[in-house]
MITILO-322378 format. One record per residue (C-alpha): residue number from 1; x, y, z. Coordinates in pm, whole numbers, plus 32768, in hexadecimal, padded with zeros to 4 digits. Layout:
! residues N
+-----+------+------+------+
: num :    X :    Y :    Z :
+-----+------+------+------+
: NUM :    X :    Y :    Z :
...
+-----+------+------+------+
***
This chain:
! residues 399
+-----+------+------+------+
: num :    X :    Y :    Z :
+-----+------+------+------+
:   1 : F854 : 59EF : 69F8 :
:   2 : F759 : 5A8A : 6AE3 :
:   3 : F7A6 : 5BF2 : 6A89 :
:   4 : F799 : 5B9F : 6919 :
:   5 : F648 : 5AF8 : 693B :
:   6 : F5C4 : 5C1C : 6A00 :
:   7 : F633 : 5D0A : 68EC :
:   8 : F584 : 5C3C : 67E1 :
:   9 : F43F : 5C3B : 68A3 :
:  10 : F44A : 5DB4 : 68C2 :
:  11 : F47B : 5DD8 : 674A :
:  12 : F352 : 5CF4 : 66FF :
:  13 : F271 : 5DAE : 67EC :
:  14 : F2D7 : 5EFA : 674F :
:  15 : F28C : 5E79 : 65F2 :
:  16 : F13B : 5DF7 : 6663 :
:  17 : F0E6 : 5F44 : 66FD :
:  18 : F145 : 5FF5 : 65BA :
:  19 : F06B : 5F0C : 64EB :
:  20 : EF48 : 5F42 : 65D9 :
:  21 : EF70 : 60B7 : 65BC :
:  22 : EF73 : 609F : 6440 :
:  23 : EE40 : 5FC5 : 6449 :
:  24 : ED89 : 60C2 : 6519 :
:  25 : EE00 : 61E7 : 6443 :
:  26 : ED93 : 6147 : 62FE :
:  27 : EC1B : 616A : 632B :
:  28 : EC42 : 62B8 : 63D4 :
:  29 : ED1D : 6338 : 62B8 :
:  30 : EC22 : 62C0 : 61B8 :
:  31 : EB07 : 6366 : 626D :
:  32 : EBD1 : 64A4 : 628C :
:  33 : EC1E : 64A1 : 6119 :
:  34 : EAB1 : 647C : 60C4 :
:  35 : EA4A : 658E : 61B2 :
:  36 : EB6C : 666F : 6152 :
:  37 : EB29 : 6667 : 5FD7 :
:  38 : EAE7 : 67AF : 5F1D :
:  39 : E975 : 6811 : 5F36 :
:  40 : E8BD : 689B : 5E04 :
:  41 : E927 : 6A06 : 5DCB :
:  42 : E836 : 6B17 : 5E2F :
:  43 : E7B8 : 6BF8 : 5D17 :
:  44 : E6C9 : 6D1E : 5D16 :
:  45 : E596 : 6D03 : 5C3A :
:  46 : E469 : 6DD4 : 5BDD :
:  47 : E319 : 6D4C : 5B72 :
:  48 : E2AF : 6DE9 : 5A29 :
:  49 : E153 : 6E72 : 59F2 :
:  50 : E0A5 : 6EBF : 58AB :
:  51 : DFEF : 700A : 588B :
:  52 : DFF8 : 7169 : 5800 :
:  53 : E140 : 7226 : 5805 :
:  54 : E1A9 : 7384 : 57A1 :
:  55 : E2B4 : 7393 : 5695 :
:  56 : E3B2 : 7490 : 5714 :
:  57 : E4E6 : 7531 : 5686 :
:  58 : E603 : 75DD : 573E :
:  59 : E676 : 7715 : 5687 :
:  60 : E778 : 7818 : 56EB :
:  61 : E702 : 797C : 571B :
:  62 : E75E : 7ACF : 57A6 :
:  63 : E69C : 7B96 : 58A8 :
:  64 : E62D : 7CF9 : 585A :
:  65 : E562 : 7DF7 : 591D :
:  66 : E3F3 : 7E22 : 58CE :
:  67 : E426 : 7F98 : 58A5 :
:  68 : E568 : 805D : 5880 :
:  69 : E57D : 81D8 : 5871 :
:  70 : E6AE : 82B1 : 583C :
:  71 : E69E : 83F9 : 58F8 :
:  72 : E716 : 8515 : 5818 :
:  73 : E72F : 868E : 582E :
:  74 : E61D : 8740 : 5767 :
:  75 : E6AE : 889E : 578E :
:  76 : E80D : 892F : 5788 :
:  77 : E8AC : 8999 : 58CE :
:  78 : E99B : 8950 : 59EA :
:  79 : E947 : 882C : 5AD0 :
:  80 : E923 : 88B0 : 5C31 :
:  81 : E8BF : 8783 : 5D02 :
:  82 : E871 : 8611 : 5D00 :
:  83 : E733 : 85C4 : 5DC3 :
:  84 : E72B : 8446 : 5DDA :
:  85 : E7ED : 8328 : 5E75 :
:  86 : E8A9 : 825C : 5D76 :
:  87 : E827 : 80F7 : 5D5F :
:  88 : E6E3 : 814C : 5E13 :
:  89 : E576 : 8142 : 5DB6 :
:  90 : E4D7 : 8274 : 5D16 :
:  91 : E370 : 82CD : 5CBF :
:  92 : E2EE : 8358 : 5B79 :
:  93 : E2F3 : 84D6 : 5B89 :
:  94 : E3FC : 84E0 : 5C9A :
:  95 : E503 : 85F1 : 5C6F :
:  96 : E656 : 8559 : 5C25 :
:  97 : E733 : 867E : 5BBA :
:  98 : E724 : 87F9 : 5BE6 :
:  99 : E7A1 : 88D1 : 5AC4 :
: 100 : E7FD : 8A41 : 5AED :
: 101 : E6B9 : 8AF1 : 5A90 :
: 102 : E71D : 8C62 : 5A94 :
: 103 : E73E : 8C7C : 591B :
: 104 : E5F7 : 8BBE : 58F0 :
: 105 : E547 : 8CA7 : 59E4 :
: 106 : E5C5 : 8DD3 : 591E :
: 107 : E548 : 8D37 : 57DB :
: 108 : E3F3 : 8CFF : 587A :
: 109 : E3E6 : 8E6A : 58ED :
: 110 : E444 : 8EE5 : 578F :
: 111 : E332 : 8E0E : 56F8 :
: 112 : E22F : 8E9B : 57E7 :
: 113 : E299 : 9000 : 5791 :
: 114 : E27E : 8FB5 : 561F :
: 115 : E120 : 8F2A : 565A :
: 116 : E0B5 : 9067 : 5710 :
: 117 : E137 : 913B : 55F0 :
: 118 : E07D : 905E : 54F4 :
: 119 : DF3A : 9081 : 55BB :
: 120 : DF5E : 91FE : 55B7 :
: 121 : DF93 : 91F9 : 543E :
: 122 : DE58 : 9128 : 5416 :
: 123 : DD93 : 921E : 54E8 :
: 124 : DE04 : 9347 : 5417 :
: 125 : DDC8 : 9291 : 52CF :
: 126 : DC6E : 9226 : 5342 :
: 127 : DC0C : 9389 : 53A2 :
: 128 : DC85 : 940B : 5252 :
: 129 : DBC8 : 9300 : 5193 :
: 130 : DA87 : 9341 : 5257 :
: 131 : DA9F : 94B9 : 5215 :
: 132 : DAE1 : 9488 : 50A3 :
: 133 : D9BC : 939B : 508B :
: 134 : D8D2 : 94B6 : 50F6 :
: 135 : D97B : 95BD : 501D :
: 136 : D985 : 94EC : 4EE2 :
: 137 : D809 : 94EB : 4ED9 :
: 138 : D802 : 9666 : 4EFA :
: 139 : D90F : 968D : 4DF2 :
: 140 : D9FA : 9716 : 4F02 :
: 141 : DB0D : 9627 : 4E99 :
: 142 : DB4D : 956A : 4D5E :
: 143 : DB0C : 93F8 : 4D38 :
: 144 : DC7E : 93BF : 4D0C :
: 145 : DCD0 : 9460 : 4E5B :
: 146 : DBCB : 9386 : 4F05 :
: 147 : DC59 : 924B : 4E66 :
: 148 : DDB5 : 92AB : 4EDA :
: 149 : DD33 : 92DC : 503F :
: 150 : DC92 : 9184 : 5038 :
: 151 : DDD5 : 90E9 : 4FB9 :
: 152 : DEA0 : 9195 : 50C7 :
: 153 : DDB1 : 910C : 51CF :
: 154 : DDDE : 8FA8 : 514E :
: 155 : DF57 : 8FD5 : 5144 :
: 156 : DF56 : 9054 : 52AC :
: 157 : DE81 : 8F2D : 5319 :
: 158 : DF73 : 8E3B : 526F :
: 159 : E09A : 8EDD : 531E :
: 160 : DFE3 : 8EBF : 5469 :
: 161 : DFA4 : 8D4B : 5429 :
: 162 : E116 : 8D1D : 53E0 :
: 163 : E16E : 8DD8 : 551F :
: 164 : E081 : 8CF7 : 55E6 :
: 165 : E127 : 8BC2 : 5552 :
: 166 : E27D : 8C4C : 55AE :
: 167 : E205 : 8C80 : 5714 :
: 168 : E191 : 8B16 : 5725 :
: 169 : E2D8 : 8A9A : 568F :
: 170 : E3AD : 8B62 : 5780 :
: 171 : E2D4 : 8AE3 : 589E :
: 172 : E310 : 897D : 5830 :
: 173 : E486 : 89BE : 5816 :
: 174 : E47D : 8A48 : 5975 :
: 175 : E3D2 : 890A : 59EE :
: 176 : E4DE : 883B : 593F :
: 177 : E5E0 : 88DE : 5A22 :
: 178 : E569 : 87D8 : 5B1A :
: 179 : E5BD : 868C : 5A6E :
: 180 : E4B3 : 8590 : 5AD6 :
: 181 : E49D : 8416 : 5AC8 :
: 182 : E3CE : 83A7 : 599B :
: 183 : E378 : 8256 : 5A3A :
: 184 : E386 : 81AE : 5B8C :
: 185 : E498 : 80B0 : 5BCB :
: 186 : E5FC : 8082 : 5C3F :
: 187 : E6F2 : 818C : 5BD1 :
: 188 : E862 : 814B : 5B91 :
: 189 : E98B : 822D : 5BC9 :
: 190 : E98F : 8396 : 5B57 :
: 191 : EA4E : 83BC : 5A11 :
: 192 : EA97 : 852E : 5A49 :
: 193 : EB05 : 85F7 : 5B75 :
: 194 : EAB3 : 8750 : 5BFC :
: 195 : EB42 : 886A : 5B2C :
: 196 : EB26 : 87B1 : 59E2 :
: 197 : EAA2 : 8870 : 58B6 :
: 198 : E96D : 87BF : 5836 :
: 199 : E8F6 : 87CF : 56D3 :
: 200 : E79F : 8754 : 566E :
: 201 : E831 : 86D4 : 5527 :
: 202 : E93B : 85F9 : 55C9 :
: 203 : E930 : 847F : 55A0 :
: 204 : E9A6 : 8439 : 5704 :
: 205 : E88E : 83F1 : 57FE :
: 206 : E89C : 8476 : 5960 :
: 207 : E82C : 832C : 59FC :
: 208 : E769 : 81EF : 59A9 :
: 209 : E62E : 8170 : 5A53 :
: 210 : E5BB : 8006 : 5A34 :
: 211 : E47C : 7F5F : 5AA7 :
: 212 : E4D0 : 7E02 : 5B26 :
: 213 : E39C : 7DA3 : 5BF3 :
: 214 : E362 : 7CCA : 5AC1 :
: 215 : E465 : 7C71 : 59BA :
: 216 : E46E : 7BF3 : 5855 :
: 217 : E53F : 7ACD : 57E2 :
: 218 : E58D : 7ACE : 566E :
: 219 : E5FD : 797F : 55DE :
: 220 : E627 : 78DE : 5489 :
: 221 : E5AC : 7799 : 53F2 :
: 222 : E61D : 7703 : 52AB :
: 223 : E537 : 7707 : 5181 :
: 224 : E56A : 758E : 5157 :
: 225 : E4D8 : 754F : 52B1 :
: 226 : E3A9 : 7625 : 5264 :
: 227 : E370 : 7569 : 5120 :
: 228 : E389 : 741A : 51D6 :
: 229 : E28D : 748D : 52DE :
: 230 : E198 : 7501 : 51D4 :
: 231 : E1B3 : 73B3 : 5122 :
: 232 : E177 : 72F8 : 5269 :
: 233 : E048 : 73D1 : 52B0 :
: 234 : DFBF : 7397 : 5153 :
: 235 : DFED : 7220 : 517A :
: 236 : DF32 : 7223 : 52C6 :
: 237 : E060 : 71B9 : 5393 :
: 238 : E073 : 7305 : 544A :
: 239 : DF59 : 73D4 : 54DD :
: 240 : DF6F : 7549 : 5507 :
: 241 : DF40 : 75B3 : 5670 :
: 242 : DF75 : 76E8 : 5742 :
: 243 : E082 : 767B : 5832 :
: 244 : E161 : 7742 : 5920 :
: 245 : E2C7 : 779B : 58CF :
: 246 : E3D7 : 7748 : 59CB :
: 247 : E52A : 77E8 : 59FD :
: 248 : E675 : 774E : 5A60 :
: 249 : E776 : 783D : 5AF2 :
: 250 : E8E5 : 7849 : 5A98 :
: 251 : E940 : 7769 : 5BBF :
: 252 : E84A : 765E : 5B4A :
: 253 : E741 : 769B : 5C53 :
: 254 : E5D3 : 76C2 : 5BF2 :
: 255 : E536 : 781B : 5C14 :
: 256 : E417 : 781E : 5D0D :
: 257 : E31B : 78D2 : 5C2C :
: 258 : E28B : 7854 : 5AE5 :
: 259 : E26B : 793E : 59BC :
: 260 : E197 : 795B : 5887 :
: 261 : E1EF : 795F : 5719 :
: 262 : E199 : 7AB1 : 567F :
: 263 : E1E3 : 7A89 : 550E :
: 264 : E2BA : 79EC : 5403 :
: 265 : E32F : 7AB8 : 52DB :
: 266 : E29F : 7A5A : 518A :
: 267 : E3E7 : 7A69 : 50CE :
: 268 : E526 : 799C : 50E7 :
: 269 : E673 : 7A4C : 50FC :
: 270 : E725 : 79F1 : 4FB6 :
: 271 : E87E : 7A0B : 5057 :
: 272 : E839 : 791C : 5179 :
: 273 : E70F : 7852 : 5101 :
: 274 : E659 : 7892 : 5248 :
: 275 : E51C : 7940 : 52B7 :
: 276 : E50E : 7A20 : 53EB :
: 277 : E415 : 79D9 : 5502 :
: 278 : E3CB : 7AA2 : 563B :
: 279 : E34C : 7A34 : 578F :
: 280 : E2F2 : 7B07 : 58BE :
: 281 : E344 : 7AA6 : 5A26 :
: 282 : E2E3 : 7B4E : 5B6E :
: 283 : E40C : 7BCF : 5C32 :
: 284 : E38C : 7C3F : 5D87 :
: 285 : E4D9 : 7C08 : 5E38 :
: 286 : E5A7 : 7CA5 : 5D1E :
: 287 : E670 : 7B65 : 5D05 :
: 288 : E675 : 7B7B : 5B8A :
: 289 : E745 : 7C9B : 5B02 :
: 290 : E756 : 7D20 : 599E :
: 291 : E877 : 7C8B : 58DC :
: 292 : E879 : 7B3B : 5991 :
: 293 : E87A : 79FA : 58C9 :
: 294 : E777 : 78F0 : 591A :
: 295 : E6E3 : 77B3 : 588A :
: 296 : E575 : 77BA : 582B :
: 297 : E4BA : 7670 : 5844 :
: 298 : E392 : 76A8 : 5760 :
: 299 : E27B : 75AB : 572C :
: 300 : E22C : 758E : 55BB :
: 301 : E100 : 74AA : 55CE :
: 302 : E06E : 7377 : 5676 :
: 303 : E095 : 720B : 560E :
: 304 : DF9E : 70FA : 5671 :
: 305 : DFE8 : 6F8C : 56BF :
: 306 : E157 : 6FC1 : 56FF :
: 307 : E24B : 6F3A : 5801 :
: 308 : E34F : 700D : 58B1 :
: 309 : E495 : 6F8F : 5945 :
: 310 : E5B1 : 704C : 59F0 :
: 311 : E6D9 : 70AB : 591A :
: 312 : E7C6 : 6FBE : 59CD :
: 313 : E6ED : 6E93 : 596C :
: 314 : E739 : 6EBB : 57F9 :
: 315 : E871 : 6E07 : 577D :
: 316 : E8F5 : 6E5F : 5625 :
: 317 : E9B8 : 6D6F : 554D :
: 318 : EA15 : 6D52 : 53DD :
: 319 : E8E0 : 6C78 : 53B3 :
: 320 : E7FB : 6D82 : 5447 :
: 321 : E762 : 6DDB : 5596 :
: 322 : E6E9 : 6CE0 : 5699 :
: 323 : E691 : 6CBF : 5809 :
: 324 : E6C6 : 6BAA : 5906 :
: 325 : E57C : 6B13 : 597D :
: 326 : E567 : 6A45 : 5ABC :
: 327 : E46C : 692C : 5A8D :
: 328 : E38C : 6882 : 5B8A :
: 329 : E4A4 : 6785 : 5BCD :
: 330 : E592 : 68AA : 5C19 :
: 331 : E65F : 685B : 5AE6 :
: 332 : E6E7 : 6975 : 5A0E :
: 333 : E691 : 6987 : 589D :
: 334 : E6DE : 6A9D : 57A2 :
: 335 : E5B7 : 6B39 : 56EA :
: 336 : E5EF : 6C0C : 55B0 :
: 337 : E533 : 6D58 : 55B9 :
: 338 : E4F9 : 6E83 : 54DA :
: 339 : E4F7 : 6FDB : 5579 :
: 340 : E44C : 7115 : 54FF :
: 341 : E4CF : 723C : 55C3 :
: 342 : E4BC : 72A8 : 572C :
: 343 : E3AB : 72EE : 5826 :
: 344 : E45E : 73BB : 592B :
: 345 : E589 : 72E6 : 5996 :
: 346 : E4F4 : 719F : 5916 :
: 347 : E509 : 70F8 : 57C4 :
: 348 : E3C4 : 70BA : 5709 :
: 349 : E3BF : 6F52 : 5690 :
: 350 : E2F8 : 6F2D : 554F :
: 351 : E320 : 6DB4 : 5530 :
: 352 : E3B5 : 6C8F : 55F0 :
: 353 : E2FE : 6CC3 : 573A :
: 354 : E18B : 6CA9 : 5783 :
: 355 : E182 : 6D0C : 58F0 :
: 356 : E1A5 : 6C3E : 5A2B :
: 357 : E30A : 6BCD : 59E5 :
: 358 : E416 : 6BEA : 5AEF :
: 359 : E530 : 6CA8 : 5A49 :
: 360 : E68A : 6CC9 : 5AE1 :
: 361 : E70A : 6E29 : 5B1D :
: 362 : E834 : 6DDB : 5BFC :
: 363 : E926 : 6CBA : 5C17 :
: 364 : E929 : 6C76 : 5AA1 :
: 365 : EAA3 : 6C4D : 5AA3 :
: 366 : EA84 : 6B32 : 5BA5 :
: 367 : E9B5 : 6A3E : 5AD9 :
: 368 : E9A5 : 6986 : 5992 :
: 369 : E877 : 6906 : 58D1 :
: 370 : E7E7 : 67D5 : 5980 :
: 371 : E879 : 682A : 5AD3 :
: 372 : E7A3 : 6815 : 5C0C :
: 373 : E78A : 695C : 5CCF :
: 374 : E6E3 : 69E8 : 5E03 :
: 375 : E606 : 6B06 : 5D85 :
: 376 : E5CB : 6C32 : 5E63 :
: 377 : E4B8 : 6D24 : 5E06 :
: 378 : E53D : 6E86 : 5DD2 :
: 379 : E421 : 6F28 : 5E92 :
: 380 : E457 : 6E3D : 5FB7 :
: 381 : E5CC : 6E7C : 5FAD :
: 382 : E594 : 6FF2 : 5FCC :
: 383 : E4AA : 6FD0 : 60F4 :
: 384 : E578 : 6EC2 : 61A1 :
: 385 : E67B : 6FA8 : 6245 :
: 386 : E569 : 707F : 62DC :
: 387 : E48C : 6F60 : 6357 :
: 388 : E586 : 6E4B : 63AA :
: 389 : E605 : 6E3F : 6515 :
: 390 : E76F : 6E8B : 654D :
: 391 : E84D : 6D56 : 655A :
: 392 : E8D7 : 6D09 : 66B2 :
: 393 : EA4C : 6D06 : 66E2 :
: 394 : EAEE : 6BAA : 6701 :
: 395 : EB2D : 6B35 : 6865 :
: 396 : EC98 : 6B3A : 68CD :
: 397 : ED47 : 69EA : 68D0 :
: 398 : ED6C : 6946 : 6A23 :
: 399 : EEC8 : 691F : 6A9A :
+-----+------+------+------+
***
């Protein structure tokens, strides 16, 4: 019986120990459950501010050079030499091509000889006319002979004037044997090679020069948008203002230099229903090249007493647009809004917000209306990585 009793005592003590352990674990487990519950989700918010905002519009455009000149031959001849580096910079008046000038030199010499002959004819005709003028008074010659001498003098003078013009023309042709750059800029590849026969009447240029220290961007806007803007201006909702024009490159990055709007055409293209506008941008680094596509962000006026919010804050639904506002109790509530275009990357809110609201821009998919959140200001979130100290690594567990 003694071994059996001993075994029973051991079982009782084990059960008591187990109950004691459960009793101790109960409060600790409850405390751990309370401490280990899910905290309110963190969301990023921005605080809205009411004020003036520029109404902008992003429009697609194409870049063109401010000035483009096609270099062409102005006389006939054989091309002897190219005098520039393809793709380099050239100055106005710089010689680009050399044309065989032997025929042109011979033409110039012939013109000078013809001028000398015309001058001699004028001298003879003048002497004859002067002599007849004296003799006609003395009845030495008839009046008819004197009139003929005067006419021959005028004819000789006209022929001399024509010979002088021919000399000037042949001299100009001789100068054209050296093909010069009409403007300064960057020249492309040569479109002809040495030995080619050039004709001043050909439609093929020898090379093309483009000025790209500044560039134009031509873009189109629909006539409906222009009508809407005019109606907003007439109603006093939009103020006309001279604002800079920005450019977004093909990769989405913003161009470093602002431009200016030059003009808008006064007619609408009947085939597209759009009007063409042109802006000019400085291009000191030659980053912008003719033919490139770009997006023009043009400010079309200023609006007072408006609120701007980032694009990601606006949620669209079949019932309309709304934003999530975080109240003073950190609870989320939807707020219907009405937007009226963009100001840069932000939406312009015409109604629904007055300014001072904390609007969610990130973490919207984590919450539902009425949920409690932990708001983090967007500006503070951006500066936090730079200002916050680096987290220390966890200490290794002791063995």
